[in-house]
C-alpha positions as CSV (number, residue, x, y, z in Angstrom):
1,X,-35.3,30.6,-22.6
2,X,-38.0,28.8,-24.6
3,X,-37.2,25.5,-26.2
4,X,-36.9,25.1,-29.9
5,X,-37.9,22.1,-32.0
6,X,-34.3,21.0,-32.1
7,X,-33.9,20.9,-28.3
8,X,-33.7,17.4,-26.8
9,X,-35.9,16.6,-23.9
10,X,-34.9,14.3,-21.0
11,X,-37.2,11.4,-20.5
12,X,-37.2,8.8,-17.6
13,X,-39.5,5.8,-18.1
14,X,-39.8,2.5,-16.3
15,X,-42.1,-0.5,-15.9
16,X,-42.3,-4.1,-14.5
17,X,-40.6,-7.1,-16.0
18,X,-39.1,-10.4,-14.8
19,X,-40.0,-9.8,-11.2
20,X,-38.2,-6.4,-11.1
21,X,-38.2,-3.1,-13.1
22,X,-36.9,-2.0,-16.4
23,X,-35.7,1.6,-16.8
24,X,-34.9,3.9,-19.7
25,X,-33.3,7.3,-19.4
26,X,-32.9,9.1,-22.7
27,X,-32.9,12.4,-24.6
28,X,-35.2,12.8,-27.5
29,X,-37.0,15.3,-29.7
30,X,-39.9,17.0,-27.8
31,X,-42.4,15.7,-30.4
32,X,-41.6,12.1,-29.5
33,X,-44.6,10.9,-27.4
34,X,-43.3,9.3,-24.2
35,X,-46.5,7.3,-23.9
36,X,-45.8,5.7,-27.3
37,X,-42.3,4.9,-26.3
38,X,-43.3,3.6,-22.9
39,X,-45.8,1.1,-24.6
40,X,-43.1,0.0,-27.1
41,X,-40.5,-0.6,-24.4
42,X,-43.0,-2.5,-22.2
43,X,-44.0,-4.7,-25.2
44,X,-40.3,-5.4,-25.9
45,X,-39.6,-6.8,-22.5
46,X,-43.0,-8.5,-22.2
47,X,-42.1,-10.4,-25.4
48,X,-38.8,-11.6,-23.9
49,X,-40.5,-12.6,-20.6
50,X,-43.3,-14.4,-22.5
51,X,-40.8,-16.4,-24.5
52,X,-38.0,-17.1,-22.0
53,X,-39.5,-17.2,-18.5
54,X,-39.3,-20.3,-16.3
55,X,-41.9,-18.8,-14.1
56,X,-44.6,-18.8,-16.8
57,X,-45.7,-22.4,-17.5
58,X,-47.0,-21.4,-20.9
59,X,-43.8,-19.6,-22.1
60,X,-42.1,-20.8,-25.3
61,X,-39.1,-22.0,-23.2
62,X,-41.2,-24.1,-21.0
63,X,-43.0,-25.5,-24.0
64,X,-39.6,-26.5,-25.3
65,X,-38.7,-28.1,-22.0
66,X,-41.8,-30.2,-22.1
67,X,-41.4,-31.3,-25.7
68,X,-40.3,-34.9,-26.4
69,X,-36.7,-35.6,-27.1
70,X,-35.9,-35.7,-30.8
71,X,-39.0,-33.7,-31.8
72,X,-38.5,-30.6,-33.8
73,X,-40.3,-27.6,-32.4
74,X,-41.0,-24.3,-34.1
75,X,-39.7,-21.5,-31.9
76,X,-39.9,-17.7,-32.2
77,X,-36.9,-15.9,-33.6
78,X,-35.9,-14.1,-30.4
79,X,-35.9,-17.3,-28.4
80,X,-33.7,-18.9,-31.1
81,X,-31.3,-16.0,-31.0
82,X,-30.9,-16.2,-27.2
83,X,-30.4,-20.0,-27.4
84,X,-27.8,-19.5,-30.1
85,X,-25.9,-16.9,-28.0
86,X,-26.1,-19.1,-24.9
87,X,-24.8,-22.1,-26.7
88,X,-22.0,-20.2,-28.3
89,X,-20.8,-18.8,-25.0
90,X,-21.2,-22.2,-23.5
91,X,-18.7,-23.6,-26.0
92,X,-16.4,-20.6,-25.7
93,X,-16.3,-20.8,-21.9
94,X,-15.7,-24.5,-21.8
95,X,-19.3,-25.1,-20.5
96,X,-18.8,-22.7,-17.5
97,X,-21.9,-21.0,-18.8
98,X,-24.6,-23.7,-19.3
99,X,-28.2,-23.0,-20.1
100,X,-29.1,-26.6,-19.3
101,X,-29.2,-26.2,-15.5
102,X,-33.0,-25.8,-15.2
103,X,-33.4,-28.9,-13.1
104,X,-30.8,-27.8,-10.6
105,X,-32.1,-24.2,-10.4
106,X,-35.6,-25.4,-9.6
107,X,-34.4,-28.1,-7.2
108,X,-32.5,-25.7,-5.1
109,X,-35.4,-23.3,-4.7
110,X,-34.4,-20.6,-7.2
111,X,-37.4,-21.0,-9.4
112,X,-41.1,-20.7,-8.6
113,X,-41.1,-23.6,-6.0
114,X,-39.3,-24.1,-2.7
115,X,-36.1,-26.2,-2.5
116,X,-36.7,-30.0,-2.4
117,X,-34.2,-32.4,-0.9
118,X,-35.4,-35.1,-3.2
119,X,-35.0,-33.0,-6.3
120,X,-31.7,-31.7,-5.1
121,X,-30.4,-35.3,-4.8
122,X,-31.7,-36.1,-8.3
123,X,-30.1,-33.0,-9.8
124,X,-26.7,-33.7,-8.2
125,X,-26.9,-37.4,-9.3
126,X,-28.0,-36.7,-12.9
127,X,-25.5,-37.2,-15.6
128,X,-24.3,-33.8,-16.9
129,X,-23.2,-32.8,-20.3
130,X,-22.8,-29.4,-22.0
131,X,-26.1,-27.9,-23.3
132,X,-24.5,-27.4,-26.7
133,X,-24.4,-31.1,-27.1
134,X,-28.0,-31.6,-26.1
135,X,-29.7,-28.8,-28.2
136,X,-29.8,-28.5,-32.0
137,X,-31.0,-25.3,-33.7
138,X,-32.1,-25.0,-37.3
139,X,-32.0,-21.3,-38.0
140,X,-33.2,-21.8,-41.6
141,X,-36.6,-23.3,-40.6
142,X,-36.8,-21.6,-37.1
143,X,-36.8,-24.9,-35.2
144,X,-35.1,-26.4,-32.2
145,X,-34.9,-29.9,-30.8
146,X,-33.4,-31.7,-27.8
147,X,-31.1,-34.6,-28.4
148,X,-31.4,-35.8,-24.8
149,X,-33.5,-34.9,-21.8
150,X,-32.6,-31.4,-20.6
151,X,-34.3,-28.6,-18.6
152,X,-33.2,-25.2,-20.1
153,X,-32.9,-22.1,-18.0
154,X,-32.1,-18.7,-19.5
155,X,-32.0,-16.6,-16.3
156,X,-28.3,-16.0,-16.9
157,X,-28.8,-14.3,-20.2
158,X,-32.5,-13.4,-20.8
159,X,-32.4,-10.3,-18.6
160,X,-29.3,-9.0,-20.5
161,X,-31.1,-9.7,-23.7
162,X,-34.1,-7.8,-22.5
163,X,-31.8,-4.8,-21.9
164,X,-30.6,-5.1,-25.5
165,X,-34.2,-5.1,-26.7
166,X,-34.8,-1.9,-24.8
167,X,-31.9,-0.3,-26.5
168,X,-33.0,-1.6,-29.9
169,X,-36.5,-0.3,-29.4
170,X,-35.2,3.2,-28.5
171,X,-33.0,3.1,-31.6
172,X,-36.1,2.4,-33.7
173,X,-37.5,5.7,-32.5
174,X,-34.2,7.5,-33.5
175,X,-32.9,7.8,-30.0
176,X,-29.1,7.8,-29.9
177,X,-28.5,8.9,-26.4
178,X,-29.8,6.6,-23.7
179,X,-29.1,4.5,-20.6
180,X,-31.4,1.4,-20.3
181,X,-31.4,-1.4,-17.7
182,X,-33.1,-4.2,-15.9
183,X,-32.2,-4.7,-12.3
184,X,-28.6,-3.5,-12.6
185,X,-27.8,-4.9,-16.1
186,X,-27.2,-1.8,-18.1
187,X,-26.5,-0.7,-21.7
188,X,-25.4,2.8,-22.8
189,X,-26.2,4.4,-26.1
190,X,-24.0,7.3,-27.2
191,X,-23.2,10.1,-24.7
192,X,-25.4,12.1,-22.4
193,X,-26.7,15.4,-23.6
194,X,-23.7,17.2,-22.1
195,X,-21.4,14.9,-24.2
196,X,-20.1,13.1,-21.2
197,X,-20.3,9.2,-20.9
198,X,-23.0,7.6,-18.8
199,X,-22.0,6.9,-15.2
200,X,-22.9,3.5,-13.7
201,X,-22.2,2.2,-10.2
202,X,-20.6,-1.2,-9.8
203,X,-22.4,-2.4,-6.7
204,X,-20.5,-3.5,-3.6
205,X,-21.2,-7.2,-3.0
206,X,-23.0,-6.5,0.3
207,X,-26.2,-8.4,1.0
208,X,-27.3,-6.0,3.8
209,X,-27.2,-2.7,1.8
210,X,-26.9,-1.2,-1.6
211,X,-23.7,0.8,-2.1
212,X,-21.3,1.5,-4.9
213,X,-17.9,-0.2,-5.0
214,X,-16.8,1.9,-7.9
215,X,-18.1,4.0,-10.8
216,X,-17.9,2.8,-14.4
217,X,-18.6,5.3,-17.3
218,X,-19.8,3.8,-20.6
219,X,-20.4,4.8,-24.1
220,X,-22.0,2.4,-26.6
221,X,-21.4,-0.6,-24.4
222,X,-23.1,-2.8,-21.9
223,X,-22.3,-4.0,-18.4
224,X,-23.6,-6.9,-16.3
225,X,-22.7,-8.2,-12.9
226,X,-23.1,-11.7,-11.4
227,X,-22.8,-12.1,-7.7
228,X,-23.5,-14.1,-4.6
229,X,-25.1,-11.4,-2.5
230,X,-28.6,-10.7,-3.9
231,X,-30.2,-14.1,-4.8
232,X,-29.5,-16.8,-2.3
233,X,-31.0,-19.3,0.0
234,X,-29.9,-20.4,3.5
235,X,-29.7,-24.2,4.0
236,X,-28.4,-25.8,7.2
237,X,-27.0,-22.5,8.3
238,X,-25.1,-21.9,5.1
239,X,-25.8,-19.2,2.5
240,X,-25.9,-20.6,-1.0
241,X,-25.8,-18.4,-4.1
242,X,-28.2,-18.9,-7.1
243,X,-25.3,-19.5,-9.5
244,X,-25.0,-23.2,-10.3
245,X,-21.9,-25.3,-10.8
246,X,-22.6,-27.1,-14.0
247,X,-20.4,-30.0,-13.0
248,X,-22.2,-30.7,-9.7
249,X,-25.8,-29.6,-10.3
250,X,-25.5,-27.5,-7.1
251,X,-24.7,-23.9,-6.1
252,X,-21.1,-22.8,-6.3
253,X,-19.2,-23.6,-3.1
254,X,-16.4,-21.1,-3.6
255,X,-16.6,-18.2,-6.1
256,X,-15.8,-14.5,-6.3
257,X,-18.2,-12.2,-4.5
258,X,-19.1,-10.8,-7.8
259,X,-17.9,-10.5,-11.4
260,X,-18.7,-7.5,-13.6
261,X,-18.2,-7.7,-17.4
262,X,-18.3,-5.0,-20.0
263,X,-19.2,-6.2,-23.5
264,X,-20.8,-5.0,-26.8
265,X,-24.2,-6.3,-25.8
266,X,-25.8,-6.9,-22.5
267,X,-26.7,-10.5,-23.3
268,X,-23.0,-11.2,-23.8
269,X,-22.0,-9.4,-20.7
270,X,-24.7,-11.2,-18.7
271,X,-23.7,-14.7,-19.8
272,X,-19.9,-14.0,-19.5
273,X,-20.3,-12.6,-16.0
274,X,-22.0,-15.9,-15.0
275,X,-19.3,-18.0,-16.7
276,X,-16.5,-16.1,-15.0
277,X,-18.2,-16.6,-11.6
278,X,-18.3,-20.3,-12.2
279,X,-14.6,-20.4,-13.3
280,X,-13.4,-18.4,-10.3
281,X,-10.7,-15.8,-10.1
282,X,-7.7,-17.6,-11.5
283,X,-9.3,-19.6,-14.3
284,X,-11.9,-16.8,-14.9
285,X,-9.2,-14.2,-15.3
286,X,-7.3,-16.4,-17.7
287,X,-10.4,-17.0,-19.7
288,X,-11.2,-13.2,-19.8
289,X,-7.7,-12.5,-21.0
290,X,-7.9,-15.2,-23.6
291,X,-11.3,-13.9,-24.9
292,X,-10.3,-10.2,-24.7
293,X,-13.0,-9.5,-22.1
294,X,-13.0,-6.5,-19.7
295,X,-13.9,-8.0,-16.3
296,X,-13.7,-6.9,-12.6
297,X,-13.5,-9.7,-10.0
298,X,-14.4,-8.7,-6.4
299,X,-13.2,-11.1,-3.8
300,X,-13.8,-11.4,0.0
301,X,-10.7,-12.0,2.1
302,X,-10.8,-13.9,5.4
303,X,-11.9,-10.9,7.3
304,X,-14.7,-10.1,4.8
305,X,-13.0,-7.1,3.2
306,X,-13.4,-6.8,-0.5
307,X,-10.4,-6.9,-2.8
308,X,-10.7,-6.2,-6.6
309,X,-8.8,-7.8,-9.5
310,X,-9.3,-6.4,-13.0
311,X,-8.7,-7.8,-16.4
312,X,-8.6,-5.8,-19.6
313,X,-7.9,-2.2,-20.4
314,X,-11.0,-0.9,-18.7
315,X,-10.2,-2.3,-15.3
316,X,-6.4,-2.4,-15.3
317,X,-5.8,1.3,-14.4
318,X,-8.5,2.1,-11.9
319,X,-12.0,1.4,-10.7
320,X,-13.7,3.6,-13.4
321,X,-13.4,3.7,-17.2
322,X,-15.0,4.7,-20.4
323,X,-15.9,1.8,-22.6
324,X,-17.2,1.8,-26.2
325,X,-18.5,-0.9,-28.4
326,X,-16.3,0.6,-31.1
327,X,-13.2,0.5,-29.0
328,X,-11.8,2.1,-25.9
329,X,-12.2,5.9,-25.8
330,X,-10.3,6.4,-22.5
331,X,-9.8,4.6,-19.3
332,X,-8.7,5.0,-15.7
333,X,-11.0,8.0,-15.0
334,X,-11.9,8.6,-11.4
């Protein structure tokens, strides 16, 4: 049977960003040129990376890090938006999510340079305070300034924001059915062409292989996972995760193996997944309940087996669920 002009065509696009790949799977009218969409999606994530990367010395974020304390600096709107979201979640999480950990991230070797014992000692000895107390934003004039010395790092939110920009860009082309992602951080738009929700694997926290722990099905929602099993360094025979303890200026010593959060946007899911990792199972679950978050904590027992603990409607009845930014459609599907 030949296609008509009203048939939707499945498209699968991808490209490089932030040291990994972005992806977009969507259904669109046949006349929508995939090359044009590819270029627009690449431009969207390139803009995020150019503004928020700590790996690019000329990024807008690194320009802010280098600016003198007290000096107002003009900043692009998207960087200001991510700073605002990061500071808001920092306040809401009791500073468990802190975008002011750039010195510690770099010192421990999770940036573009190797770990440095001297910088590690300096990061752990440095006086710490919440980033929201150190950064002032002026949304009216599009400016930002530092009240005290601080090294900002947006790696716990920029990738999620990049996913949101992919979704927004597709929406600008009139695409209402899509699944977009960057390295496992995902956002679903609408339903698939068969009117079923989008299926996403929650990865098992295994550093040796990639395998699903469970399947999550989403509609108009985003999901992000923070874990200790992909980005880590080994120091003195001990494996240390990339997630920093804001109180110590050092990697978390004890934490869940991973935390998965479903939220309205991927930037929010990304930041909250990090915050709940920092808080740990007990305090993190309480925070998730208090904030109305849907979260899945995966914990290792003494034998290395994985145990799950869910918070919220999506994870309370089973390992898979349907989530919607407009409310829960159903849950507990397997």
